MITILUM-755062 format. One line per field, with one value per residue: residue number from 1; residue in three letters; z, x, y of N, C-alpha, C, O in turn. Coordinates in steps of 0.001 Angstrom, whole numbers, padded with zeros to 6 digits, always signed. Layout:
<pts>
n = c(NUM|...)
res = c(Ala|...)
n_zz = c(Z|...)
n_xx = c(X|...)
n_yy = c(Y|...)
ca_zz = c(Z|...)
ca_xx = c(X|...)
ca_yy = c(Y|...)
c_zz = c(Z|...)
c_xx = c(X|...)
c_yy = c(Y|...)
o_zz = c(Z|...)
o_xx = c(X|...)
o_yy = c(Y|...)
</pts>
This chain:
<pts>
n = c(1|2|3|4|5|6|7|8|9|10|11|12|13|14|15|16|17|18|19|20|21|22|23|24|25|26|27|28|29|30|31|32|33|34|35|36|37|38|39|40|41|42|43|44|45|46|47|48|49|50|51|52|53|54|55|56|57|58|59|60|61|62|63|64|65|66|67|68|69|70|71|72|73|74|75|76|77|78|79|80|81|82|83|84|85|86|87|88|89|90|91|92|93|94|95|96|97|98|99|100|101|102|103|104|105|106|107|108|109|110|111|112|113|114|115|116|117|118|119|120|121|122|123|124|125|126|127|128|129|130|131|132|133|134|135|136|137|138|139)
res = c(Met|Arg|Pro|Pro|Leu|Pro|Leu|Ala|Val|Trp|Leu|Leu|Ala|Val|Val|Ala|Ala|Leu|Ser|Ala|Cys|Gly|Ser|Ala|Ala|Glu|Pro|Gly|Ser|Asp|Thr|Ser|Gly|Val|Arg|Ala|Pro|Thr|Gly|Pro|Thr|Arg|Pro|Lys|Ala|Leu|Pro|Thr|Arg|Ser|Asp|Leu|Ile|Asp|Ala|Gln|Val|Val|Gln|Trp|Arg|Asp|Trp|Arg|Ser|Val|Asp|Asp|Arg|Thr|Ile|Glu|Val|Thr|Val|Thr|Ala|Gly|Pro|Ala|Asp|Cys|Tyr|Gly|Ala|Asp|Pro|Glu|Val|Thr|Glu|Ser|Glu|Thr|Val|Val|Arg|Leu|Arg|Ile|Arg|Val|Gly|Leu|Leu|Pro|Glu|Ala|Ala|Gly|Lys|Glu|Cys|Pro|Ala|Ile|Ala|Lys|Glu|Thr|Val|Val|Pro|Val|Arg|Leu|Thr|Ser|Ala|Leu|Gly|Asn|Arg|Thr|Val|Glu|Pro|Leu|Ser)
n_zz = c(-024219|-023896|-024705|-022122|-022645|-024754|-023388|-021132|-022326|-023404|-021023|-019738|-021536|-021181|-018486|-018693|-020278|-018578|-016437|-017582|-017910|-016575|-014286|-014316|-013003|-013080|-014747|-012583|-010367|-006959|-005486|-003002|-000621|-000880|+000150|+000315|+000557|+003733|+006055|+005918|+003137|+001937|-000741|-002166|-001866|-004336|-005071|-004652|-006955|-008924|-011150|-013139|-015942|-019028|-017887|-017399|-017149|-014936|-014061|-010828|-008362|-005677|-002329|+000826|+004137|+005746|+007788|+009405|+007446|+005267|+002500|+000796|-002491|-004704|-007481|-010703|-011677|-012735|-011161|-007990|-007776|-010221|-011195|-010528|-008954|-009618|-007954|-008459|-006812|-005910|-003596|-001779|+000488|+000647|-000966|-002150|-004907|-007142|-009411|-010835|-012056|-013607|-014066|-015394|-013148|-012968|-012258|-013000|-015692|-017092|-016535|-016789|-016584|-015239|-017207|-015855|-014446|-011425|-008459|-006719|-004279|-003878|-001909|-000753|+000283|+002022|+002142|+004172|+006879|+006060|+007049|+006682|+003961|+000515|-001742|-004995|-008528|-010385|-013058)
n_xx = c(+031904|+031055|+028065|+026457|+025236|+026463|+028850|+027874|+026764|+029094|+030550|+028879|+029097|+031802|+031684|+029978|+031588|+033818|+032546|+031818|+034203|+035404|+033816|+031345|+029101|+029456|+027192|+024839|+026423|+026833|+026290|+025648|+027132|+029144|+030859|+031095|+033946|+034864|+035477|+038238|+038679|+036276|+034080|+032584|+029101|+026540|+023921|+020519|+017957|+014990|+014750|+016732|+018856|+019094|+019497|+021151|+021341|+023643|+026126|+026363|+028816|+029594|+028224|+027150|+025885|+024367|+022611|+019832|+017852|+019020|+021180|+024336|+025422|+028134|+029238|+030551|+030872|+030300|+031420|+029918|+028836|+027835|+026483|+023881|+022003|+019436|+017928|+016328|+014274|+013283|+011635|+011471|+010542|+012886|+014866|+016537|+016396|+018169|+018467|+020475|+020363|+022239|+022630|+022786|+022597|+019845|+020457|+023093|+023161|+023817|+026464|+030026|+031118|+033580|+035067|+035388|+035620|+034573|+034843|+031943|+029282|+025879|+023247|+020660|+017436|+015547|+012278|+011727|+013512|+016788|+017828|+018372|+018233|+019243|+021171|+020796|+021423|+018898|+017221)
n_yy = c(+022050|+018709|+016880|+014996|+012515|+010802|+010224|+008930|+006655|+005519|+005051|+003222|+001098|+000446|-000329|-002546|-004208|-004561|-005804|-008191|-009475|-012099|-011953|-013028|-015375|-018887|-021081|-022511|-022076|-021067|-018045|-017283|-017286|-015456|-012650|-009092|-006864|-005409|-002695|-000325|-000314|-000256|+000370|+003389|+004207|+004036|+006342|+005342|+005336|+005843|+007382|+007492|+008317|+006721|+004119|+001029|-002536|-003964|-006363|-007724|-008509|-009271|-009458|-008143|-008404|-005741|-005039|-006723|-006333|-005081|-005202|-004881|-004643|-005281|-003479|-002460|+000798|+004225|+007333|+008185|+010745|+011293|+009071|+006693|+004002|+001614|-000672|-003828|-006018|-009280|-011293|-014342|-016997|-018442|-017317|-014354|-012364|-010285|-007520|-005075|-001828|+000709|+004167|+007550|+010270|+012531|+015227|+015354|+015499|+017836|+018275|+017657|+014449|+012289|+009723|+007090|+003848|+002497|+000506|+000114|+000242|-000843|-000047|-002148|-002426|-004762|-006325|-008057|-009674|-010889|-013327|-016792|-016883|-017276|-015223|-014178|-013525|-011826|-013049)
ca_zz = c(-023295|-024586|-024078|-021263|-023090|-025343|-022350|-020312|-023114|-023459|-019699|-019482|-022353|-020480|-017284|-019118|-020713|-017395|-015645|-018276|-017870|-015450|-013085|-014439|-012304|-013907|-014568|-011471|-009214|-005865|-005010|-001755|+000495|-001210|+000891|-000129|+001554|+004729|+006626|+005282|+001680|+001483|-001788|-001971|-002269|-005334|-004627|-005284|-007505|-010046|-012234|-013806|-017392|-019772|-016958|-018002|-016189|-014743|-013234|-009521|-008058|-004274|-001471|+002263|+004968|+006540|+008969|+009084|+006284|+004252|+001963|-000176|-003577|-005333|-008935|-011310|-012233|-012721|-009855|-007317|-007937|-011566|-011506|-009455|-009200|-009422|-007712|-008569|-005869|-005667|-002391|-001395|+001811|+000597|-001813|-002543|-006240|-007495|-010655|-010606|-013223|-013321|-015055|-015078|-012291|-013720|-011968|-013603|-017147|-017667|-016145|-017359|-015643|-015667|-017795|-015113|-013818|-010057|-007661|-005847|-003700|-003979|-000771|-001132|+001454|+001855|+002815|+005406|+007282|+005185|+007691|+006008|+002529|-000398|-002581|-006350|-009590|-010952|-014526)
ca_xx = c(+031425|+030386|+026816|+026756|+024638|+027438|+029778|+027173|+026669|+030440|+030903|+028112|+029694|+033024|+031258|+029472|+032722|+034587|+031759|+031794|+035533|+035720|+033011|+030060|+029055|+029240|+025840|+024697|+027258|+026094|+026950|+024995|+028053|+030193|+030663|+031873|+034933|+034450|+036609|+038660|+038688|+034888|+033818|+031529|+027774|+025784|+022557|+019492|+016901|+014265|+014644|+018030|+018864|+019759|+019924|+021459|+021601|+025046|+026300|+026953|+029756|+029613|+027253|+027368|+024757|+024626|+021809|+018936|+017000|+019756|+022413|+025044|+025996|+029269|+029168|+031478|+030069|+030943|+031459|+028621|+028268|+027250|+025701|+023100|+021549|+018026|+017851|+015056|+014387|+012164|+011931|+010630|+010943|+014201|+015846|+016422|+016975|+018261|+019010|+020892|+020524|+023042|+022420|+023182|+021689|+019278|+021163|+024422|+023003|+024451|+027860|+030974|+031433|+034778|+034810|+036144|+034823|+035032|+034096|+031016|+028263|+024498|+022458|+019370|+016582|+014658|+010994|+011790|+014880|+017497|+017877|+019182|+017942|+020355|+021087|+021115|+021048|+017557|+017377)
ca_yy = c(+021034|+017611|+016440|+013860|+011268|+009882|+009810|+007937|+005423|+004962|+004554|+002005|+000042|+000046|-001045|-003852|-005006|-004940|-006742|-009478|-010088|-012960|-011785|-013720|-016646|-020055|-021610|-023435|-021739|-020447|-016824|-016895|-017137|-014501|-011401|-007941|-006439|-004430|-001974|+000917|-000393|-000310|+001348|+004379|+003744|+004795|+006673|+004516|+006182|+005241|+008367|+007565|+008490|+005635|+003060|-000269|-003606|-004330|-007552|-007500|-009583|-009668|-008791|-008302|-008011|-004535|-005337|-007838|-006051|-004327|-005769|-004052|-005428|-004619|-003351|-001522|+001887|+005531|+007988|+008331|+012078|+011349|+007880|+006084|+002642|+001306|-002112|-004542|-007131|-010187|-012067|-015477|-017488|-019076|-016638|-012945|-012199|-008870|-006988|-003687|-000955|+001900|+005217|+008921|+011033|+013659|+016478|+015298|+015530|+019013|+018451|+016717|+013374|+011552|+008401|+006085|+002793|+002289|-000457|+000814|-000625|-000394|-000520|-002715|-002640|-005904|-006163|-008839|-010003|-011814|-014641|-017817|-016906|-017065|-014024|-014590|-012580|-011933|-013173)
c_zz = c(-024092|-023930|-023294|-021772|-023758|-024308|-021472|-021045|-023172|-022121|-019391|-020323|-021704|-019241|-017648|-019544|-019525|-016540|-016267|-018189|-016579|-014239|-013159|-013729|-013305|-013705|-013449|-010271|-008194|-005364|-003641|-000605|+000249|-000522|+000355|+000956|+002510|+005216|+005789|+003758|+001102|+000435|-001447|-002512|-003341|-004742|-005360|-005665|-008640|-011248|-013016|-015314|-018013|-018859|-017699|-016902|-016150|-013873|-011899|-009180|-006650|-003535|-000023|+002989|+005803|+007866|+008549|+007852|+005194|+003832|+001038|-001225|-004246|-006850|-009401|-012011|-012221|-011336|-009309|-007417|-009324|-011842|-010275|-009870|-008899|-009213|-007874|-007740|-005886|-004500|-002240|-000011|+001823|-000157|-002019|-003897|-006559|-008816|-010378|-011951|-012767|-014441|-014533|-014176|-013087|-013484|-012536|-015123|-017782|-017309|-016765|-016292|-016135|-016158|-017114|-014516|-012452|-009418|-006673|-005262|-003877|-002764|-001243|+000144|+001143|+002591|+004090|+005671|+006362|+005768|+006966|+004504|+001720|-001198|-003956|-007331|-010056|-012463|-015231)
c_xx = c(+030680|+029059|+027070|+026228|+025650|+028446|+029141|+027080|+028034|+030819|+030156|+028628|+030972|+032677|+030781|+030618|+033557|+033849|+031769|+033130|+035751|+034836|+031685|+030133|+028831|+027819|+025814|+025564|+026436|+026872|+026428|+025964|+029148|+029887|+031580|+032869|+034351|+035683|+036982|+038660|+037277|+034628|+032660|+030199|+027180|+024437|+021562|+018316|+016219|+014180|+015948|+017879|+019666|+020281|+020068|+021721|+023098|+025096|+026893|+027785|+029587|+028477|+027664|+026120|+025165|+023880|+020791|+018065|+017699|+020986|+023044|+025626|+027084|+029115|+030304|+030638|+030893|+030868|+030055|+028043|+027649|+026275|+024985|+022657|+020066|+017926|+016427|+015194|+013114|+012578|+010953|+011091|+012367|+015267|+015486|+017118|+017027|+018937|+019311|+021013|+021318|+022811|+022850|+022131|+021135|+020023|+022579|+024355|+023704|+025909|+028745|+031375|+032661|+034404|+035693|+035172|+035434|+034228|+033250|+030038|+026885|+023758|+021082|+018601|+015600|+013354|+010917|+013238|+015499|+017523|+018828|+018928|+019206|+020100|+021610|+020792|+019618|+017713|+016083)
c_yy = c(+019972|+017311|+015159|+012529|+010339|+009383|+008747|+006614|+004749|+004348|+003264|+000843|-000469|-000774|-002444|-004759|-005467|-005950|-008121|-010195|-010845|-012790|-012502|-015056|-017759|-020541|-022637|-023111|-020978|-019252|-016414|-016675|-016138|-013186|-010314|-007540|-005406|-003678|-000772|+000868|-000423|+000766|+002277|+003843|+004659|+005169|+005769|+005400|+005445|+006178|+008544|+007687|+007356|+004524|+001734|-001289|-003882|-005576|-007146|-008729|-010137|-008988|-009009|-007822|-006797|-004648|-006391|-007600|-005244|-005108|-004734|-004987|-004609|-004657|-002450|-000459|+003168|+006148|+008284|+009744|+012269|+010203|+007353|+004696|+002514|-000209|-002642|-005809|-007961|-011072|-013222|-015918|-018026|-018302|-015166|-012848|-010710|-008607|-005521|-002979|+000270|+002901|+006573|+009571|+012213|+014977|+016502|+015418|+016729|+019177|+017379|+015708|+012615|+010156|+007368|+005076|+002515|+001167|+000337|-000188|+000012|-000925|-000995|-003036|-003767|-005668|-006989|-009229|-011052|-013218|-015586|-017869|-016697|-015791|-014412|-013475|-012861|-011969|-012874)
o_zz = c(-024871|-022716|-023755|-021360|-023378|-024359|-021106|-020448|-023006|-022082|-018847|-019862|-021672|-018976|-016985|-019213|-019464|-015977|-015551|-018376|-015598|-013224|-012162|-013846|-014274|-012602|-013382|-009248|-008539|-004868|-003166|+000319|+001102|-000611|-000019|+002133|+002148|+004824|+005037|+003127|-000104|+000671|-000556|-003501|-003270|-003981|-006540|-004834|-009244|-012268|-013502|-015891|-017579|-019050|-018515|-015848|-017189|-013050|-011839|-009640|-006466|-004048|+000304|+002509|+006486|+008930|+007436|+007259|+004275|+004666|+000556|-000894|-004347|-007436|-008599|-012843|-011757|-010424|-010063|-007163|-009579|-012635|-009141|-010996|-008043|-010188|-007481|-007942|-005879|-004425|-002535|+000593|+002878|-000010|-002057|-004025|-006294|-009269|-009766|-012866|-011678|-015617|-013371|-014411|-013823|-014418|-012557|-015780|-018926|-017745|-017207|-015239|-017327|-015590|-017716|-014134|-012324|-009790|-005890|-005704|-004007|-002599|-002037|+000978|+000127|+003554|+004991|+004786|+005934|+005060|+006668|+003840|+002170|-001319|-004083|-007030|-010110|-013071|-016459)
o_xx = c(+029782|+028926|+027831|+026738|+025714|+028850|+029794|+027294|+028127|+031354|+030732|+028600|+031212|+033306|+031139|+030627|+033962|+034464|+031733|+033186|+036235|+035087|+030967|+031123|+028092|+027284|+026668|+025468|+025454|+027989|+026729|+025638|+030022|+028771|+032720|+032664|+033465|+036805|+036159|+038644|+037108|+034913|+031859|+030179|+027296|+023864|+021739|+017753|+016793|+013597|+016230|+016897|+020780|+021399|+019223|+022258|+023744|+024211|+027811|+027505|+029452|+027849|+028417|+025399|+026189|+024441|+020878|+017578|+017035|+021739|+022368|+026246|+026975|+028891|+030939|+029790|+032034|+030305|+029132|+026852|+027009|+025347|+025426|+022902|+019521|+017849|+015456|+016126|+012007|+013715|+009765|+011946|+013001|+016455|+014315|+018289|+016081|+019821|+018510|+021679|+021093|+022798|+023231|+020930|+021891|+020200|+023211|+025396|+024149|+026539|+028267|+031901|+032770|+033533|+036627|+034052|+036643|+033082|+033772|+029975|+026751|+023649|+020424|+019057|+014906|+013313|+010140|+014087|+014825|+017267|+019964|+019366|+020136|+018962|+022728|+019996|+019193|+018259|+016023)
o_yy = c(+020290|+017467|+014308|+011487|+009170|+008221|+007769|+005558|+003533|+003240|+002322|-000298|-001676|-001798|-003417|-005945|-006628|-006856|-009122|-011410|-010282|-013439|-012577|-015779|-017587|-020429|-023521|-023789|-020321|-019404|-015319|-015930|-015976|-012674|-010590|-007837|-004631|-003998|-000250|+001925|-000598|+001940|+001992|+003111|+005882|+004389|+005468|+006113|+004539|+005811|+009639|+007220|+007063|+004044|+001365|-000950|-004018|-005809|-006327|-009836|-011347|-008062|-009927|-006948|-006824|-004387|-006909|-008563|-004764|-005611|-003824|-005998|-003387|-005716|-001765|-000782|+003188|+005543|+008589|+009925|+013289|+010355|+007543|+004263|+003211|-000957|-001995|-006587|-007422|-011538|-013094|-015269|-018069|-018590|-014786|-013206|-009967|-009333|-004814|-003465|+000798|+002540|+006716|+009440|+012848|+015759|+017559|+015438|+016630|+020141|+016333|+016069|+012326|+009497|+006838|+005415|+002323|+000914|+001130|-001335|+001228|-002140|-000322|-003818|-003732|-004904|-006672|-009124|-011989|-014192|-015217|-018808|-016027|-015338|-014913|-012585|-014015|-011048|-012928)
</pts>
């Protein structure tokens, strides 16, 4: 059995490379109106946790409003039974900015996780209603 740390590092490198291929927003572009797909093709959600192992920042592509205080952002990451997300959110009256870190779940450290990148979503709970605010990457 291989130790999971090298696999996690390799998977995160693949995720970073895939995220960089054509998904980065052009400087000055507005991602506030981009919505993630809904319906039967909706990807599986990553668990949100702050105790992830080797968490790395990943670029998110799309988002959708779930309810007035919850949004889901789309990222490329490993399977949800091995990996989780740690969203960082800053809010103002006009904008919601977020950064997503993805890492290995502590309980998955001893098991073999498949080295596949999947489209997944990360639920993000806001402190106040989204309303007309824009959603942007946190730099």
